[in-house]
C-alpha positions as CSV (number, residue, x, y, z in Angstrom):
1,X,-9.8,14.8,-16.2
2,X,-7.1,15.1,-13.8
3,X,-7.2,13.2,-10.7
4,X,-5.6,13.7,-7.1
5,X,-5.0,10.4,-5.1
6,X,-4.5,10.5,-1.6
7,X,-3.3,7.5,0.4
8,X,-3.2,8.5,4.3
9,X,-1.1,5.7,6.0
10,X,-0.5,5.6,9.9
11,X,2.6,7.5,9.6
12,X,2.6,9.5,6.2
13,X,-0.1,11.1,3.9
14,X,1.1,10.1,0.2
15,X,-0.4,11.8,-2.8
16,X,-0.1,11.2,-6.6
17,X,-1.4,13.7,-9.3
18,X,-2.6,12.5,-12.9
19,X,-3.0,15.1,-15.1
20,X,-5.0,12.7,-17.1
21,X,-6.1,9.2,-15.9
22,X,-4.1,7.0,-18.1
23,X,-5.9,3.5,-19.4
24,X,-2.6,1.4,-19.9
25,X,-2.5,-1.3,-17.1
26,X,1.0,-1.9,-18.0
27,X,2.3,1.8,-16.7
28,X,3.6,1.4,-13.3
29,X,3.4,4.8,-12.1
30,X,0.4,6.3,-13.9
31,X,0.9,9.7,-12.5
32,X,3.1,12.8,-13.2
33,X,3.7,14.2,-9.7
34,X,3.7,12.8,-6.1
35,X,4.9,13.5,-2.5
36,X,4.4,12.7,0.9
37,X,3.8,14.5,4.4
38,X,4.4,13.0,7.8
39,X,1.7,13.3,9.9
40,X,4.0,14.6,13.4
41,X,7.1,15.5,11.8
42,X,8.3,19.1,12.9
43,X,8.1,20.3,9.6
44,X,4.7,19.2,8.9
45,X,3.0,22.6,8.9
46,X,5.2,23.9,6.3
47,X,5.0,20.8,4.2
48,X,1.3,21.1,4.3
49,X,1.6,24.7,3.1
50,X,3.8,23.8,0.4
51,X,1.5,20.5,-0.5
52,X,-1.5,23.0,-1.0
53,X,0.8,25.3,-3.3
54,X,1.8,22.3,-5.2
55,X,-1.8,21.1,-5.9
56,X,-3.0,24.7,-6.6
57,X,-0.3,24.9,-9.4
58,X,-1.0,21.8,-10.8
59,X,-4.8,22.6,-11.0
60,X,-4.0,25.7,-12.7
61,X,-1.7,24.3,-15.3
62,X,-4.4,21.9,-16.3
63,X,-7.2,24.5,-15.8
64,X,-9.2,22.3,-14.1
65,X,-9.9,21.2,-10.3
66,X,-9.2,17.4,-10.0
67,X,-11.3,14.6,-8.5
68,X,-10.1,13.6,-5.3
69,X,-9.8,9.8,-4.4
70,X,-8.8,9.1,-0.8
71,X,-8.1,6.0,1.1
72,X,-7.3,6.2,4.9
73,X,-6.4,3.9,7.5
74,X,-5.3,6.6,10.1
75,X,-8.7,7.6,11.6
76,X,-10.7,10.7,11.8
77,X,-8.0,13.1,12.5
78,X,-5.9,12.4,9.4
79,X,-9.2,12.3,7.4
80,X,-10.0,15.9,8.5
81,X,-6.2,17.1,7.8
82,X,-6.7,15.8,4.3
83,X,-10.1,17.6,4.0
84,X,-8.6,20.6,4.9
85,X,-5.8,20.2,2.4
86,X,-8.0,19.7,-0.2
87,X,-10.6,22.8,0.9
88,X,-7.6,25.0,1.0
89,X,-6.2,24.2,-2.4
90,X,-9.5,23.9,-4.2
91,X,-12.1,25.2,-2.0
92,X,-15.4,23.3,-2.3
93,X,-15.3,22.7,-6.2
94,X,-12.9,19.3,-6.1
95,X,-15.3,16.3,-5.3
96,X,-13.9,14.0,-2.7
97,X,-14.4,10.2,-2.7
98,X,-13.8,8.3,0.2
99,X,-12.7,4.7,-0.8
100,X,-13.9,2.4,1.7
101,X,-13.7,-1.5,1.2
102,X,-17.3,-2.1,1.3
103,X,-17.9,0.8,-1.3
104,X,-15.7,-0.9,-3.7
105,X,-17.6,-4.2,-3.7
106,X,-19.7,-4.6,-7.1
107,X,-23.3,-6.4,-7.3
108,X,-23.3,-10.3,-6.6
109,X,-22.3,-12.3,-9.5
110,X,-25.2,-14.0,-11.4
111,X,-26.0,-17.1,-9.1
112,X,-29.0,-18.6,-7.5
113,X,-30.6,-16.6,-4.8
114,X,-29.3,-19.1,-2.0
115,X,-25.8,-18.9,-3.3
116,X,-23.4,-17.0,-0.9
117,X,-22.7,-13.1,-1.7
118,X,-19.6,-12.6,-3.5
119,X,-18.0,-9.5,-2.6
120,X,-15.5,-8.4,-5.2
121,X,-14.6,-5.5,-7.7
122,X,-14.2,-6.4,-11.3
123,X,-12.9,-9.9,-11.3
124,X,-10.9,-9.7,-8.3
125,X,-13.0,-11.6,-5.6
126,X,-12.5,-10.7,-1.6
127,X,-11.9,-14.0,0.0
128,X,-11.8,-12.6,3.6
129,X,-14.0,-14.0,6.1
130,X,-15.8,-11.0,6.9
131,X,-14.9,-8.9,3.8
132,X,-15.8,-5.5,5.2
133,X,-13.2,-6.0,7.9
134,X,-10.2,-6.2,5.4
135,X,-8.3,-2.7,5.5
136,X,-9.0,-0.4,3.0
137,X,-5.2,-0.1,2.1
138,X,-4.9,-3.8,1.6
139,X,-7.9,-4.5,-0.4
140,X,-7.1,-1.0,-2.9
141,X,-3.5,-2.5,-2.9
142,X,-4.5,-5.6,-4.3
143,X,-6.9,-3.9,-6.8
144,X,-3.9,-2.1,-8.2
145,X,-1.3,-4.8,-8.3
146,X,-4.3,-7.2,-9.9
147,X,-4.8,-4.6,-12.6
148,X,-1.2,-4.4,-13.6
149,X,-0.8,-8.1,-13.4
150,X,-4.1,-9.7,-14.1
151,X,-3.2,-13.2,-14.8
152,X,-0.5,-13.8,-12.1
153,X,-0.5,-15.1,-8.6
154,X,1.0,-12.3,-6.4
155,X,2.9,-11.9,-3.0
156,X,2.3,-8.3,-2.2
157,X,4.6,-6.9,0.6
158,X,3.9,-3.6,2.1
159,X,6.7,-2.3,4.3
160,X,4.9,0.6,6.2
161,X,4.3,1.1,9.9
162,X,3.1,-2.4,9.7
163,X,4.4,-5.0,7.3
164,X,1.7,-6.6,5.4
165,X,1.9,-9.7,3.3
166,X,-1.0,-10.1,1.0
167,X,-1.9,-13.1,-1.6
168,X,-3.8,-12.8,-4.7
169,X,-4.4,-15.9,-6.3
170,X,-5.0,-15.9,-10.1
171,X,-7.7,-18.0,-11.9
172,X,-9.2,-19.1,-8.1
173,X,-12.6,-18.8,-9.7
174,X,-14.6,-19.5,-12.8
175,X,-15.8,-15.9,-13.0
176,X,-14.0,-14.7,-16.0
177,X,-10.8,-14.9,-17.9
178,X,-8.5,-13.0,-15.5
179,X,-10.7,-13.8,-12.3
180,X,-8.5,-13.9,-9.2
181,X,-9.0,-14.1,-5.5
182,X,-7.6,-12.0,-2.5
183,X,-6.6,-14.7,-0.1
184,X,-5.7,-13.0,3.0
185,X,-2.3,-12.9,4.6
186,X,-0.1,-11.8,7.4
187,X,0.3,-8.5,9.3
188,X,3.7,-8.1,11.3
189,X,5.0,-5.1,13.2
190,X,6.9,-3.0,10.7
191,X,10.7,-2.9,10.5
192,X,10.7,0.4,12.4
193,X,8.3,-0.7,15.0
194,X,10.1,-3.9,15.9
195,X,13.4,-1.7,16.2
196,X,11.7,0.9,18.1
197,X,9.8,-1.7,20.5
198,X,13.3,-3.5,21.5
199,X,14.8,0.1,22.3
200,X,11.8,1.1,24.6
201,X,11.0,-1.9,26.5
202,X,14.4,-3.3,27.2
203,X,16.4,-1.9,29.8
204,X,19.9,-3.2,29.0
205,X,20.1,-2.8,25.1
206,X,21.5,0.3,23.6
207,X,19.6,2.9,22.0
208,X,18.9,2.0,18.2
209,X,19.4,5.5,17.0
210,X,21.5,5.4,14.0
211,X,20.8,1.8,13.1
212,X,21.5,1.2,9.3
213,X,18.8,-1.9,8.8
214,X,20.1,-1.7,5.1
215,X,23.7,-2.6,6.4
216,X,22.1,-5.3,8.6
217,X,21.0,-7.0,5.5
218,X,24.8,-7.8,5.0
219,X,25.6,-9.6,8.3
220,X,25.9,-13.2,7.0
221,X,25.0,-15.2,10.1
222,X,25.8,-13.5,13.4
223,X,26.6,-9.6,14.1
224,X,29.7,-8.9,16.5
225,X,28.0,-6.0,18.0
226,X,24.6,-5.4,19.6
227,X,23.3,-2.5,17.2
228,X,23.7,-4.9,14.4
229,X,22.5,-8.1,16.0
230,X,19.2,-6.0,16.7
231,X,18.7,-4.9,13.4
232,X,19.6,-8.0,11.5
233,X,17.3,-10.1,13.8
234,X,14.2,-7.6,13.0
235,X,15.4,-7.8,9.4
236,X,15.5,-11.7,9.5
237,X,12.2,-11.8,10.9
238,X,10.6,-9.8,8.4
239,X,12.6,-11.5,5.5
240,X,12.0,-14.8,7.0
241,X,8.2,-14.4,7.1
242,X,8.2,-13.5,3.4
243,X,10.5,-16.2,2.1
244,X,8.4,-18.8,3.9
245,X,5.2,-17.3,2.4
246,X,7.0,-16.9,-0.9
247,X,8.0,-20.7,-0.9
248,X,4.5,-22.0,0.0
249,X,2.9,-20.1,-2.9
250,X,5.9,-21.1,-5.3
251,X,5.3,-24.7,-4.4
252,X,1.6,-24.2,-6.1
253,X,3.1,-22.6,-9.3
254,X,4.4,-19.4,-10.5
255,X,4.1,-16.6,-8.2
256,X,5.5,-12.6,-8.6
257,X,6.4,-10.8,-5.4
258,X,6.1,-7.2,-5.3
259,X,7.5,-5.2,-2.4
260,X,6.2,-1.7,-1.7
261,X,6.0,0.8,1.1
262,X,8.4,3.1,3.0
263,X,10.9,0.5,4.1
264,X,10.9,-1.6,0.9
265,X,14.4,-1.0,0.0
266,X,15.7,-2.2,3.1
267,X,13.6,-5.3,3.1
268,X,14.2,-6.1,-0.6
269,X,18.0,-5.8,0.0
270,X,17.9,-8.7,2.3
271,X,15.2,-11.0,0.0
272,X,16.8,-13.9,-1.8
273,X,13.7,-14.9,-4.1
274,X,13.0,-12.5,-7.0
275,X,11.1,-9.5,-6.4
276,X,10.3,-6.2,-8.1
277,X,9.6,-2.6,-6.1
278,X,6.6,-0.5,-6.6
279,X,6.3,2.9,-5.0
280,X,2.9,2.8,-3.7
281,X,0.5,-0.1,-4.6
282,X,-2.4,1.8,-2.8
283,X,-2.3,4.9,-5.2
284,X,-2.2,2.4,-8.2
285,X,-5.5,0.8,-6.8
286,X,-6.7,4.3,-6.4
287,X,-5.8,5.1,-10.1
288,X,-7.6,1.8,-11.0
289,X,-10.7,2.9,-9.2
290,X,-10.9,6.4,-10.5
291,X,-10.4,5.1,-14.0
292,X,-13.4,2.9,-13.7
293,X,-15.8,5.7,-12.0
């Protein structure tokens, strides 16, 4: 069966279309088509129309309406827009599955009744103090990354409106051969948010329009102009947090750093440690959840 995966972030709606759900966990992009729409861009209305037409064409080519899996962190308005898009494309025929952190927990492990409840999905345990308070994007992204790298400790960097650093520790529990634990992580303002905050809140600093954060990565020690100094400073704050977290994890054993999100290329270009890029870990996690449904 085909599946439409939708990741509604704070800035954009990202989607991926799976003609058939691929069971091979080593596939990095188990979808055939994808796209994105900015929530408030001037061309958003036309992008919405083009997206609806694209979904209709994909459904017609496969002669079936897809199942639709959605993770949303952008609030009720964004959810309503996504619902309207799906309805325009398929009417009421497409089943919508709104993934929430609490909704992708399995039953507690076999244990005495007095043992604490362990919130988990498959063999990935949610180690958040209040598991239901974990953002669905971070949790679903961790599910996708753990399925792809089931026996590894992971540092997951998502560079979006916010930059999140999430830690998945392998073999952290005796629950199974591939047991892992979501340990939590860090949340920083995203790179664009940092740059924009300086522009809005400092009277004597110049406009940051046109600042090239990727070029700032090439600044060795200090920039010789204010634009580059701002960009290099914001980039150093982001990459410094990543490097510090990676070093702490690496001291415990092997760790893989995976960088995703819209600003991934800008951040990755300034990283000194080994890393790999991924388009969208949330979509990968939605795929894993849809596959097990």
